N, C-alpha and C positions, 0 to 999 in steps of 0.2 A: 444410417448410423450414429451413434455419437462421437462426442468430441475428448479430447484428452489431453493436457495440457503440461506442453516441454519451456521447464521453464531454468533463469540461475538470478544471483545478486551482487550485485558492486556495490556497498555498504565503507564510505568516504566518508573517516568522520571529519567536523573542525577542527582547519590547523591550529586550532588554539589548546583539542581536544584530542589527541592523535595518541596519549600516553593511556589515557586511558578508556579509547572508543567510542566515543562520541556517546550522543544519547539514545540515538536512533537502537530499534530493535526491527527483525522480519522471524518468515514463517512461509519455507519451504516443504513444501507438500506433493504427493500425484496427486491432489483432488482439490487442495484450498492454496494456496497462499496467500500473505498478509506484510503489512506493515507499521509500525510503532514510533510514534517520535514523543521522546522525553521533555516535559515544559521547563524550558531552559531555566528559567525562575524558580524557581525550589533549591537552587544553590544556595539563597540570601538566608535562607532557613536551615539551610547543613544534610542538605536533604540531597543525593545524588537521584538527577533527573532523570539517569540510567535505568536504574530499580525498579521503577512503574511499567517502562518501555516493555525492561527485555521480561520482566513479566508478565505482562501482560500476551506475546506473544510465546514464553514459553506455555503458560496457564492453555494457551490455543490449544496448539501441538496437541499439548495431554488429552485434551475437547477431543479433538479430532482422532485420537489414536482411541478413545474410548466410544467413541458414536463408527467407527469403522466397518462392523460389519450389517448396518445398517446402512451404506452406498449409496448416499446421500447426502452430503452435507448441505446443512443452513448458516451462512454464516451470522447473519442475525441469531442464531439459537447458540453457535459453537462461542461469539463471542458472549453474546449473556452469562453462558455455560464457566470462561474465565473469570469475569468481570467479578461472578459471584465468586469464583478463587481466593482473588486477590481479598475481597471483602470481608471472607472470611478470617485468610491472615490479616488481617491487618494493613499490607503495605502501605506509603503512604507516598505519595504522587502524583501524580498525572501524568495521559497524556493523549493526542488523537489517533485513533486508529483503524487500520481501511481495509476489512477481509476477502476476499473472489475467491468464486471457487462454482466448480461447470455443474451443468446438472448432470449426473451421469445416466441418463434415458435421451437427449434429448437435445439439439445444443443450441445449448443458452449457459450466460453465464446470470451469476445470481454475485451480489454484492453488498457487502454494509458496511458503514463509512460513516465516524464523528472524527467532523475536525476539517482540516485542511490539506489532506495526506489526499489523496484518489488516483485514476486511471485514467487513462484516453486506449481506443481500439485504434490500431492505424486495419485499414483494409485497402486494396489493392484495385486501384482503378477501376471500372470493366468498361469492356464496349460501346461502342453506343447500342450494341442489341441487345446490349444484357440492364437486366432490373434489377430496381434496388430498392433496400429494409432501410424503410424507417428515414422519416423528413431528414435527421441533421447527415446520414448517409447520400441520400442523395443529392443536397447540395453542394455536398463534399466532396463529391465527384462531380458535377458538372461546374462547379468554379475550377479547378485543380487542374492543371498541367503534368502535374507529378504523380511520379504510381503507384502513390496513397495517398492519401487523403483519410482524418481523422475522422470514422464513422461514429466516434462518440463516447464525451469525457462526461465524470463523476462531477456531481458539483460542490461546493464545499458550502463547508458551514460554522458560520463568523459567528461574534453575538456579537464586532465592531471590528474594527478594521485589526490587521495581527493578534486578532482575540478569537479562537476559535474556538467550536465545542472540544470539548476536553473528561476524556472517565477519571478518576480520579475516588482520592480522600486524603482530608486533613488531619495533622498532626492532633487534633483539639476533636475530635472525633471520635467521643471514646464509645459509643454503639457498639452493640456484635457486626454490622455490617449489614444488618439486613433491612433496614431504613435510609436511602437513598441520601445525602448531601447536593441541598439544594444550590450549593455553588458548585456543583457540576453534574453536566449529561451523566447519565446510563445508557445501553445499548438499545433501549427502546426510543430514546432522539434519533439513533440511525441516520442514516438518509441510504434507503434499499429502492436496491435495481432491479432489474432485469432486461435483458439483453440478448436479440439473439444474435447468436454469432458463426460462422465457419470457417470452416478447418484453411488456414491461413494466413487468416488473418494473426497481428499482434500486439499483445495487451504491456500495456506499461505502468506501471506500481511503482507508486513510485510517492515520499516524504515530501515537505513543501521545501528540501529544499534543492528540487530537480525543478520544479514549478514555479519556484520568486527567484530561478535565476537561467531557464529556458524557455520559447516559446513553442507552441507547437511547431514551427512550421522550420527552429531550429534543430530541433528532435527528427522530425523529417529528413533535413539534409543529412543528418549523419545518420537512418536506418537507409535510407538509398545510395551514399555513396559503399558500400558494403554487399559484396554477395546477397543473390537474394537468396539463396538458406545459407548465410551465416549464422555461425553459433549465434547460442540467447544469452551466452554467457560475455564473448565477443560486446555484442552489443550491448550489455549491460556495463562494462565497463565506458564503451566509445559517450558513452551520454552521459555515465557517471563525472567520469573524468572531462569531458566539453563542459560541464557547469560549475565544476569545482573552480576550471582556467573563467569563465566570468562569473564565480562568485566573484573572485578578488579581482578584477578590474574595475577601474573606480571614475571608469570610461563610459560606459555603456548604459542605455538606458536597458535596464533589466525593467520585467514584468514587475516585480514586486518593488521596482524605485515609479514605476510608471502609475501604478492602483494608490503608492503615498502620497501624489501629488493629485491624483483624483481625492483625496481625502485633506485636501490641503498641507501640507506636512512633505517639504522637505529632505530630496536621499536621492543620493544620486547612483550611478552604478550598482554591482553586484550587492545579494547579500550572505557572508560568509556564513553557513554553519553548514550541521553534518548532513550528506547525503545519501540515500540509497532510494534505491535504481529497483526492480524486479522487470524482467523482459520473461514475458510465455507465449510461446509460439502453440498452435491452436494448429490440431492433427487430428483429422479420423480415426478411428479402426473400430471394426467390426464388433458388434453387436454380438459375436460369440466369443472373443477378444478375451480371458480371465483374469478379472477383479484384482490388485495384492490380494492374497488371503491377510499379512499385516499392514499396518502403515507403520511406513518407515519415514519422515520426516524430523524439519532440519531447524532448529529457532538459534536465532544466536543476534546480534553478536555473543562470546563469552557463553559463562555455566550460570542456570536458573537463583536468582536470588535464594538464599540461606528462610527468608521470609517464607518462599514457598513452597507449601508438600510435593513429592513425592506420588501421585497418582500410583495408581500397583496397575501395573497392565499395561503400562507403556514401552511399545517397542524402543529401545533405546539404536541412532544410528548406525 
């Protein structure tokens, strides 16, 4: 049997950016989910960092809708089409981005990630009589006494400490968008992942506001404190709000603080930031189940930027 993804999102802006909704964006759909994180330094040049991230997720949603009849969404292909749309529209700014989709015919997850957003897959620990898939999966299950363990974690892409790969366009780029700007990456630079999954796995996809402030064990603590069948919306809210609490704590040794010290940078406590968490539960469905005739998805927060053209044939939520 193939698998389906039941997902929900919690988006918490930086405390100083609550009025504008922050600079993260997300995509929620029946076949694909994604997050994007606008690079905050664009404020210095008078550019709203949220614009590029939101445009990227809205364009990804449109690309998914136009590809819906293929019933197979390739994350890198969707990201590439969305990036080309922003290039042609001349949208200024930059963002990190991560798109994740399930294979329509087998239990496999595929992802394309540019930068330091990312995801982890949580899997129930098997009994000693059961086998495990993958080296990381087997090691995690063997060492853990928990109900769940981290079966997979996506790699980050960094140019240097706190300088992630990013998709973008600068104001001084006067071309038609057909020639990439060497100051930024393109979807061709994305880290591509294919991972076997199982019914019951939990997918935690998030921007760096989560991973900078919460260690994996702390995420597991929240998952295991809830009922086994807790709704993804509840889990996303619990994780995101806990990450926000930790980001404002000046006394914790956050993952960001530990990494900063490894790079000879003194940093204490959490790192306040926008925090976007998407939790997806992977479930089985029969091969003869009908695929939805239309792709109804939501990208947010807010409306698509005016510079982004609305593509024909896109279903509205």
